[in-house]
N, C-alpha and C positions, 0 to 999 in steps of 0.2 A: 547644561546642567552643571551645577557646582558640586565638585567632588572634594570633600574634606576628609583627608585621612588623619583623623585624630589619634594620636598615640599618647599613651601615658606610661609612666615608669611603673615597674612592678612594685607592689607593696611587699615589703619583707616583714614577716612575722617571726620573731625569734623563737626557736624551738626551746622546749623545757630545759634541755641540758645547758644551753647558753644562758637562759634566764637565771638559772641557779648559780652561775659563776659570780662570785664576788670575792675580791681580794687579790692577792698576789698571783701572778701567772708564772708558775715555774719557780724552782728554788734559786736559780742564779739570775733571774730576770728582775728588772726594775719596772715592769709593766703591771698595772693593777686594773682590774675590772670593777665596775660599780654598776649595779642594776637598780633602776628606780622601778619598784614593783607597781606603783600606781599608774605610771605612764608607759611602762614596758620599754623605756629607753635604756640603752646600754652605753656606758661611757668607758673609754679606755684612757688611762693616764699613765704617764711615766713619772716615777718617783726620783727626784734629783735632790742633791744636797742632803743626804741622809745625816741625821744628827749623830754626833759622836760625843762620848763622855756622859757624865751624869747631868741631870736636869739642873738648871740654874735655880736660885731661890725664887725668882719670879715665876718660872715654869712650875715649880712645886706648888706655889700658892695658887696658880691657875688650875692645876690638876685637883687640888684640894677643894676649891670652890666648885668646880664642875662636878666632882664626886658628890658633894653635899647637895647641889642642885638636882642631880639625877635621883638621889634618894628621896628628896622632897617631892619631885614629880611622880615617882613611883608610888609614894604614899598617897598623893592626891588621886592618882588614877585608880588605885585599889579601893579608895573610899567612895569614888563616884561612878565607877564602871557599872555596866549592867549586871544585876544580880537579883536574887529573890527580894532583898531588902530595898534596892534602888529601882526595881522595875525592869522590864525587858529592854528599855532603851537607856537605862542609867538615869542619873539625876539630871535636872534641868541644865545645870552648869556643864555636865558632860555632853549633853546634846548640843549646847552652844559651841563647845570646843570642837565637836565633830563638824558642825556647820561651818565654822571658821576654817577648819582644815580643808574642807572642800572648796570654800571660796578662794583660799590662798594657794590652792593646788599643791598642798603638802602631802607627803606620803604617810605621815604618822601623827596621831593626835598628841603624842608626847612633845612634838615640836611646838605645838600651840600652847601647851601647858607651860613649857619652859619659857616661851616668848613672853607670856603675860604674867610670869611669876616674879614677885618682888624679892628682895634680899631675905625677908623673914619667912619666905615660903608660901605667902598668900597669893592666890591666883585671882586676878581681877581682869576680866575681859573688857574690851572697849565697849562704848555705847553700842548696843546691838541694833542691827538693821531690823526693820519690821518683819522681814522674811525669816529671821532666825527665831528659834524657840525662845520664848520669854518676851518677844516683842521689843518695845523701846526700853531704854534704861541701861544702867551699868550692871553687868553680871558679875557676881562674886563667886569665889570658890565654893561656898557652901550651897550654891544652887539658887540663892535668892536674888532678887533684883529690886532695885529702887527706882521707881518711876519719878522723873522730875515733875514738879508742879509747874504748869504754865504760868507765866507772869501775866497778870491781868493788864489789859490795854488801858493806858491813861488818856488816850485820845491824841497824844503828841507822838505821831508816828515817825518824826524825823530823828528821834533819839534811837541809837542802836544799843540793844541789850546784848552784851557779849555772851551771856549764858544761853541765849536762844540760837538755834541753828539758822544759818543763812539759807535763803532760798535760791 
């Protein structure tokens, strides 16, 4: 008789105290904890080469751009999130953002909003997958979608239309 002693490693589930740790570990330490709340993964990193002095002009410009982008993302989320006006699930664009967040395994919908935001603060999601809310077409920040009109066949199937998706 075949006797297989299958052993598996123990699965470690972080306790709530450890899950809540985020940031610097101790006052004199260069160790930092980061907890990904959506996947329950805990990362430990060492901070090396700490910056000294005032930020450079380039760094100040980057900080200014990031601050403006964060304000625009917050405004978009406030106007599209679930509410009495937008419904229990938010606008259609918000639902697409949530679906993209799940598809890309991101922990926060704000990451999706910033990823697809242009310099003017307009949010345009990529051509949606049929499984996403809104079906086919480009999703815009206002919650609308534009469905592309299929190109009629001319009978000459050898020509490739770049606007049509490849199979």
